[in-house]
C-alpha positions, 0 to 999 in steps of 0.5 A: 526458467522461471526467474526467482523472487524472494519475497519477506512478509510481516506480521505474516500470521496475522488475517491480513499476510494470512489472506496475502500469502497463499495469493503470493505462492500461487502466482498470483502476484508475480505472474507463472514465470516466478518461483517463489521463496517468501521468508516469513517475519512474526512475533515471537508468541505467534510463531506456532500459529505461522507455522501452522500457515506454512503447513496449510502453505505446503497442502496446497502443492503450490508448483511455483513455491519453491521453499518457505523460511520463518523467523522473528529476527528482522535480519533473517527475514530481509536477508537478499530479498526483492520485495518487503511487504511490510504489513504487520504494525501495531492497531490503533486501539481504545484511547490511543491517540495518533501521535503515540500510534506514530511514536509506538509505529515509528520505533517499529519501521526504523527497526525494519529499516536498518534491517532493510538496509543491512541485509535486502538486496539493494534493488528490493521493493518495499510495499507498506501496509501496516498503517498508519502507513504513509508516514511507515514508509516515510520511516523506513525510507529515511532509515535504509540509506543503501535502497533508493527512496523510489523504491519505498512505496504506501499502498492506496490501491485499497481506497482506489478499489473501495471508490471504484466500487462505488463508482461502478454502482452510481453509473450503473456500469461494470467495474471494469467501465471505471478507470482513470481514479487515482488516490492523492495523499494519505492512506486516512479519513484525510485522502481524496479519491479524485472523481474529476478525472474519472471516467466511464470507458471513454466518457469523463465520469462527471458525463454519466454521474451528473450529481457532484453534490453527492460525488463531493459529499457522500462519495468521497465520505463513504471511501473516506470512513470505509474502514471504520465502517468495516470494523464497526461490522466485523469487528475486525479491520479489513484483510482480503480486500487488503491482501486484495489491495497489496496483490493489485499494486504489486503487479501494477508496479510490475507490469506494464500499464495499459496506455494512457491509464494509471493507478493509484499508489503513495510515493516518494514524492519528486516535487510533483503537484507542488507536493514537498519532496521526499515526503510519502504522497498518493498520486497517480502513477504509472508503471513501464514494468521496471520503473514508474512515474506519476502522471504529470499534468492532470487536471486539478480543480479549486475543490480537488487542490482543497482536499489535496491542501487537506491531506498534505498538512496531516502527513507533513503534521505526523512527518514531524512527529516522527523528525524526533525519532529519526534525528539520531539515525 
């Protein structure tokens, strides 16, 4: 008998939600032995469009998709869910200060955290995709007291995938040969894609790509600015690639990590690598399929430590910006 997994998706009629829902319903995210119940949240004005998405889900006749519900009410959306994929957020608009963006989304994720606390299963896993995702995840985690902090995540897999492609192209190898690629810190233009610990097959990347200057400059900047580059090219933010990042994050958290390997996700720091406890920070992580741990004892060069310090500073400043919102909880 298949297990049942109830999945909430916020912003379900948006670009990422549309690219994501069919992959959940098909079984790609949780595998062929899981029956899926989808609980979809949207703003009231977007519910008619969401109903069109539901029609398409029905027309696909996915055998594993057992039910789909839609609502604009948080408590209904999160009732009894096993996974909450928090995709929806207010995007940064022209002329908007980051402080303003944090304040607007902070209020949204406080309400979502409260609803999760009240209605989700106590062992629910929460993956935040809506930006600024690290700090949005921090807000939801701090607001939701019933779900363990270890069950909150923010997505850095999109950045990992971007980095893997660029390194594979530079090395002239297949994507499958590039591994041990960690994204440290914030899902922002300060993130640090760690090429020093990356591998090509069994070799260190630097043994294959003998161009440390390119890696320290062009490569890092390309990953940090890739989202802006896509917006400039297509007039819209990443959607299909973001959905792929969501699928891969959940799959890697719910299946055992191959021996000796790791993947990237932002988690609640336990103090590893001297990152302050409680902050949502991108780390190299491995999973046993049920639980995860930060990969310890990776060598960090002086260059890497400086880059990590920059992204930590940004996250710390974001944390300070939203503390006033959390003070009254």
